[in-house]
C-alpha positions in Angstrom: 10.6 14.7 17.6 12.2 18.1 18.2 9.8 19.8 15.7 6.3 20.3 17.1 4.0 17.5 15.9 1.1 20.0 15.9 2.7 22.2 13.2 0.1 22.6 10.4 2.5 21.2 7.7 3.3 18.1 9.8 -0.4 17.5 10.4 -1.1 17.9 6.7 1.4 15.3 5.6 0.8 12.8 8.5 -2.2 11.0 6.9 -0.2 10.4 3.7 2.8 9.2 5.6 0.6 6.9 7.7 -1.1 5.5 4.6 2.3 4.7 3.1 3.4 3.0 6.3 6.1 5.6 6.8 7.2 7.3 10.0 7.8 10.9 10.8 11.1 11.8 12.5 12.7 15.1 13.4 14.7 16.6 10.6 17.9 16.4 12.7 17.3 12.7 13.1 17.1 12.0 9.3 19.2 9.2 7.9 20.4 8.3 4.5 17.1 7.3 2.7 14.8 9.6 4.8 13.1 12.4 2.9 13.4 15.8 4.6 10.4 18.0 3.9 10.9 21.8 4.0 8.1 24.4 4.6 8.7 28.1 4.3 12.4 27.7 4.0 12.7 25.5 7.2 13.2 21.7 7.5 10.0 20.8 9.3 9.9 17.0 9.3 11.6 13.9 7.8 9.8 10.9 6.5 11.3 7.5 7.0 9.9 5.3 4.2 9.0 1.7 5.0 10.8 -1.3 3.4 8.8 -2.9 0.6 8.0 -6.0 2.6 6.6 -3.8 5.4 4.6 -1.9 2.9 2.7 -5.0 1.8 1.8 -5.9 5.4 0.7 -2.3 5.9 -1.5 -2.3 2.8 -3.1 -5.6 3.9 -3.8 -4.1 7.4 -5.3 -1.0 5.8 -7.5 -3.1 3.5 -8.7 -5.2 6.5 -9.6 -2.0 8.3 -11.4 -0.6 5.2 -13.5 -3.7 4.9 -14.1 -4.0 8.6 -13.2 -7.7 8.9 -10.4 -10.2 8.1 -9.8 -10.4 4.4 -10.3 -14.2 4.5 -14.0 -13.5 5.4 -14.7 -11.5 2.3 -16.8 -12.9 -0.6 -15.1 -14.1 -3.8 -16.0 -10.9 -5.7 -14.5 -8.6 -3.0 -11.4 -10.8 -2.8 -10.9 -10.3 -6.5 -11.3 -6.6 -6.1 -8.7 -6.7 -3.3 -6.3 -8.5 -5.6 -6.8 -5.8 -8.3 -6.0 -3.1 -5.8 -2.9 -5.0 -4.6 -1.8 -5.5 -8.2 -2.0 -1.8 -8.9 -0.1 -1.0 -5.7 2.8 -3.4 -6.8 2.1 -6.1 -4.2 3.1 -8.9 -6.5 6.5 -7.4 -7.3 7.6 -8.0 -3.7 9.2 -11.4 -2.9 6.6 -13.8 -1.6 3.9 -11.3 -2.4 1.5 -13.9 -3.9 2.0 -16.2 -0.9 1.5 -13.3 1.6 -1.7 -12.2 -0.2 -3.0 -15.7 -0.5 -2.6 -16.3 3.2 -4.3 -13.0 4.1 -7.2 -13.9 1.8 -7.5 -17.4 3.0 -7.0 -18.8 -0.5 -4.4 -20.7 -2.4 -1.6 -19.2 -4.5 -3.3 -20.8 -7.4 -6.5 -18.9 -6.7 -4.6 -15.6 -6.5 -3.0 -16.3 -9.9 -6.4 -17.1 -11.3 -7.7 -13.8 -10.0 -4.7 -12.0 -11.6 -5.1 -13.9 -14.9 -8.9 -13.2 -15.0 -8.2 -9.5 -14.6 -5.5 -9.5 -17.3 -7.8 -11.3 -19.7 -10.7 -8.9 -18.9 -8.5 -5.9 -19.6 -7.2 -7.4 -22.9 -10.7 -8.2 -24.1 -11.9 -4.7 -23.2 -8.9 -3.2 -25.1 -9.7 -5.2 -28.2 -13.4 -4.2 -28.1 -12.5 -0.5 -27.9 -9.9 -0.7 -30.6 -12.1 -2.5 -33.1 
């Protein structure tokens, strides 16, 4: 990267870019879909966003790191929590998302759908109780 990687602005955005699974590139290396970030009137860094399929893999790796063990080794309650997180992050809008998540969790697609349905039913029941 032609821009110093130790620039305070670059260091400030790096954790966010890493969490998204993106990549920092020099502004002069930016391509069509890259996002060039400007600080104090100068292009400081460009962010190369990941493809959606790469994003799901990155999220799964991050969840594994956060839990400190393979997702397949988590207990049922924690796996349900992981599915909720993945649902809010849009994991199931990606082609083969359910299959990818099921494999990572060491469960069947049917089980992932059950977790999703249970969460939906719980939200709907909570909404009715609040609205009554």
